[in-house]
VOBA-1610 file (N, C-alpha, C; in pm, whole numbers, padded with zeros to 5 digits, always signed):
BEGIN
Met+02398+00462+01898Met+02341+00437+01768Met+02439+00487+01661Ser+02465+00406+01561Ser+02562+00444+01459Ser+02494+00524+01347Glu+02572+00615+01293Glu+02524+00699+01184Glu+02528+00620+01054Val+02425+00631+00972Val+02420+00564+00843Val+02506+00643+00745Lys+02601+00575+00684Lys+02689+00641+00589Lys+02625+00643+00450Ser+02650+00752+00379Ser+02601+00762+00241Ser+02677+00664+00152Leu+02622+00636+00036Leu+02692+00551-00060Leu+02827+00615-00097Tyr+02829+00745-00111Tyr+02952+00818-00140Tyr+03059+00786-00035Glu+03022+00792+00091Glu+03117+00762+00199Glu+03158+00615+00197Arg+03062+00525+00176Arg+03094+00382+00173Arg+03184+00345+00057Leu+03179+00425-00051Leu+03267+00400-00165Leu+03406+00458-00146Gly+03424+00540-00043Gly+03555+00595-00013Gly+03575+00738-00058Gly+03467+00805-00101Gly+03476+00946-00138Gly+03529+00969-00278Val+03559+01094-00305Val+03593+01137-00441Val+03715+01068-00497Phe+03818+01045-00417Phe+03940+00986-00472Phe+03919+00841-00514Ala+03846+00766-00433Ala+03817+00627-00469Ala+03724+00622-00590Ile+03624+00707-00591Ile+03531+00711-00705Ile+03605+00751-00832Ala+03692+00850-00823Ala+03768+00894-00940Ala+03856+00782-00996Ala+03913+00700-00910Ala+03997+00589-00957Ala+03914+00487-01034Val+03795+00457-00984Val+03706+00362-01052Val+03659+00421-01185Val+03620+00548-01184Val+03577+00614-01308Val+03689+00616-01410Asp+03810+00642-01366Asp+03927+00645-01455Asp+03940+00512-01530Asp+03933+00402-01459Asp+03943+00269-01521Asp+03825+00244-01614Phe+03706+00277-01567Phe+03585+00250-01645Phe+03584+00329-01777Ile+03617+00456-01772Ile+03617+00536-01895Ile+03724+00486-01991Asp+03841+00453-01939Asp+03943+00394-02026Asp+03890+00268-02093Arg+03816+00188-02021Arg+03763+00062-02070Arg+03658+00086-02181Ile+03563+00175-02157Ile+03456+00193-02257Ile+03505+00267-02381Met+03603+00354-02364Met+03651+00432-02479Met+03717+00344-02586Ile+03771+00229-02545Ile+03840+00143-02642Ile+03766+00012-02669Asp+03649-00006-02609Asp+03577-00132-02627Asp+03527-00143-02772Pro+03578-00240-02847Pro+03537-00252-02987Pro+03387-00283-03002Arg+03329-00342-02900Arg+03185-00372-02906Arg+03103-00244-02904Leu+03149-00143-02833Leu+03081-00013-02830Leu+03119+00070-02952Asn+03245+00066-02989Asn+03293+00147-03101Asn+03251+00092-03237Ala+03184-00024-03238Ala+03127-00075-03363Ala+03014+00017-03410Asn+02954+00090-03316Asn+02856+00193-03350Asn+02937+00316-03393Pro+02930+00353-03522Pro+03015+00463-03570Pro+02989+00596-03499Lys+02868+00618-03452Lys+02838+00742-03381Lys+02905+00744-03244Val+02907+00630-03177Val+02976+00619-03048Val+03126+00632-03069Asp+03178+00563-03169Asp+03321+00569-03199Asp+03363+00714-03226Asp+03284+00785-03306Asp+03315+00925-03335Asp+03314+01009-03206Ala+03213+00988-03123Ala+03204+01063-02997Ala+03324+01033-02907His+03367+00907-02904His+03482+00870-02822His+03610+00938-02871His+03617+00971-02996His+03736+01036-03050His+03726+01189-03048Arg+03608+01241-03026Arg+03588+01386-03024Arg+03599+01447-02885Val+03566+01370-02783Val+03564+01426-02648Val+03700+01412-02581Ser+03729+01504-02493Ser+03850+01496-02412Ser+03828+01387-02307Lys+03915+01288-02306Lys+03902+01180-02209Lys+03911+01234-02066Ala+04002+01326-02043Ala+04016+01384-01908Ala+03888+01458-01867Gly+03832+01535-01958Gly+03709+01608-01928Gly+03592+01514-01905Phe+03585+01409-01984Phe+03480+01307-01971Phe+03490+01242-01832Lys+03611+01205-01793Lys+03632+01143-01662Lys+03592+01239-01549Tyr+03625+01366-01567Tyr+03590+01465-01466Tyr+03438+01472-01448Leu+03366+01483-01560Leu+03220+01496-01552Leu+03155+01370-01495Val+03204+01253-01534Val+03146+01129-01480Val+03176+01118-01330Thr+03295+01159-01289Thr+03327+01157-01147Thr+03234+01251-01071Glu+03214+01370-01123Glu+03119+01465-01062Glu+02981+01403-01049Gln+02938+01342-01158Gln+02803+01284-01161Gln+02787+01171-01061Val+02884+01081-01054Val+02876+00969-00961Val+02882+01020-00817Cys+02971+01113-00791Cys+02980+01169-00656Cys+02848+01233-00615His+02790+01312-00703His+02663+01378-00675His+02552+01274-00652Ala+02544+01175-00740Ala+02437+01075-00733Ala+02446+00984-00610Thr+02567+00974-00554Thr+02586+00886-00438Thr+02585+00960-00304Gly+02556+01089-00309Gly+02543+01166-00186Gly+02663+01250-00148Gly+02755+01266-00242Gly+02872+01349-00215Gly+02842+01497-00230Pro+02936+01581-00192Pro+02914+01726-00197Pro+02927+01785-00337Gln+02977+01709-00434Gln+02997+01760-00568Gln+02861+01783-00637Arg+02861+01873-00734Arg+02743+01899-00816Arg+02778+01868-00960Tyr+02690+01797-01027Tyr+02713+01761-01166Tyr+02688+01883-01255Thr+02786+01917-01338Thr+02777+02037-01420Thr+02766+02006-01569Gly+02755+01879-01603Gly+02747+01841-01745Gly+02606+01847-01800Arg+02594+01809-01925Arg+02465+01806-01993Arg+02382+01688-01942Ser+02253+01692-01971Ser+02165+01582-01930Ser+02205+01455-02005Met+02167+01342-01951Met+02198+01216-02017Met+02129+01209-02154Tyr+02009+01261-02163Tyr+01940+01262-02291Tyr+02017+01347-02393Asp+02050+01468-02355Asp+02121+01558-02447Asp+02258+01503-02488Ser+02322+01430-02399Ser+02455+01375-02427Ser+02451+01250-02515His+02337+01180-02517His+02334+01049-02582His+02230+01031-02693Ala+02130+01117-02702Ala+02019+01095-02796Ala+02067+01076-02940His+02167+01149-02981His+02217+01145-03119His+02305+01023-03149Leu+02335+00942-03048Leu+02428+00831-03065Leu+02361+00700-03108Asp+02228+00696-03102Asp+02153+00575-03142Asp+02204+00450-03070Ile+02218+00460-02941Ile+02267+00348-02860Ile+02158+00242-02848Thr+02196+00118-02872Thr+02101+00006-02869Thr+02099-00060-02731Ala+01997-00143-02711Ala+01989-00220-02586Ala+02109-00313-02572Gly+02156-00368-02683Gly+02275-00453-02680Gly+02399-00377-02638Glu+02414-00255-02688Glu+02528-00172-02648Glu+02517-00133-02501Trp+02396-00112-02453Trp+02375-00085-02310Trp+02428-00202-02227Gln+02399-00325-02271Gln+02446-00443-02198Gln+02599-00451-02199Val+02661-00414-02311Val+02808-00411-02318Val+02862-00308-02218Phe+02799-00192-02213Phe+02835-00086-02118Phe+02830-00140-01975Leu+02722-00212-01942Leu+02708-00269-01808Leu+02813-00377-01783Asp+02847-00454-01886Asp+02952-00555-01872Asp+03085-00487-01839Asp+03116-00379-01911Asp+03239-00304-01881Asp+03236-00249-01739Leu+03121-00199-01698Leu+03107-00146-01562Leu+03133-00256-01459Asn+03077-00374-01481Asn+03098-00485-01389Asn+03243-00532-01387Gln+03310-00526-01501Gln+03453-00561-01504Gln+03534-00464-01417Thr+03499-00336-01425Thr+03566-00237-01342Thr+03535-00261-01195Phe+03409-00288-01163Phe+03372-00317-01024Phe+03449-00438-00972Asp+03462-00541-01056Asp+03539-00660-01016Asp+03684-00623-00987Lys+03743-00544-01075Lys+03884-00506-01060Lys+03908-00434-00927Phe+03812-00350-00885Phe+03828-00272-00762Phe+03763-00337-00640Gly+03703-00454-00659Gly+03642-00523-00547Gly+03526-00448-00484Val+03445-00382-00566Val+03330-00309-00512Val+03235-00410-00448Pro+03203-00391-00320Pro+03116-00487-00250Pro+02977-00497-00312Ala+02914-00611-00292Ala+02785-00640-00356Ala+02678-00535-00327Ala+02666-00490-00204Ala+02561-00394-00169Ala+02584-00261-00242Glu+02706-00213-00240Glu+02737-00086-00306Glu+02726-00101-00458Arg+02767-00216-00508Arg+02754-00243-00652Arg+02608-00237-00694Ala+02521-00299-00616Ala+02377-00299-00649Ala+02321-00157-00649Glu+02362-00076-00552Glu+02315+00063-00548Glu+02366+00142-00668Leu+02491+00123-00703Leu+02546+00193-00819Leu+02478+00150-00948Val+02454+00021-00964Val+02387-00027-01085Val+02245+00030-01092Ala+02176+00040-00980Ala+02042+00099-00979Ala+02048+00246-01025Ile+02149+00318-00982Ile+02166+00458-01025Ile+02190+00462-01176Val+02278+00377-01225Val+02307+00373-01368Val+02182+00334-01447Glu+02112+00232-01400Glu+01991+00186-01470Glu+01885+00296-01477Ser+01885+00387-01380Ser+01786+00494-01381Ser+01808+00591-01498Thr+01923+00583-01564Thr+01952+00670-01678Thr+01924+00603-01813Lys+01892+00477-01812Lys+01880+00399-01936Lys+01781+00460-02035Ala+01666+00503-01988Ala+01564+00557-02079Ala+01613+00681-02153Asp+01705+00755-02094Asp+01759+00874-02157Asp+01875+00844-02252Ile+01926+00723-02247Ile+02046+00687-02324Ile+02016+00593-02438Val+01937+00489-02413Val+01910+00387-02513Val+01799+00433-02606Arg+01825+00432-02734Arg+01730+00481-02834Arg+01673+00370-02919Met+01744+00263-02937Met+01698+00162-03032Met+01684+00028-02966
//
């Protein structure tokens, strides 16, 4: 009988996840559709990109069954002041899917990752 691998393992572990996060954060930080929101644009220019990538990598690894523990703030505390709209959420998901396409993330793993991301929507989208 074969052992069921965690999503973390199926994604290739921390190094593979970090590579995907690196591309994704680079993508969202410069997306003019997201930066049209002045609060998001300001946040993108105030945070350390390297630190942001580190925390997102921690969070994804933790959420997918890896040994890492997320040490950042809650999604609500990180996003409530940004007034993110449902339309901006869709842009965020579009950027995420572009990154998944670039790395060839398989459909099953992509669906699981999107479900994890969608579980944070209520804490992020305000308008």
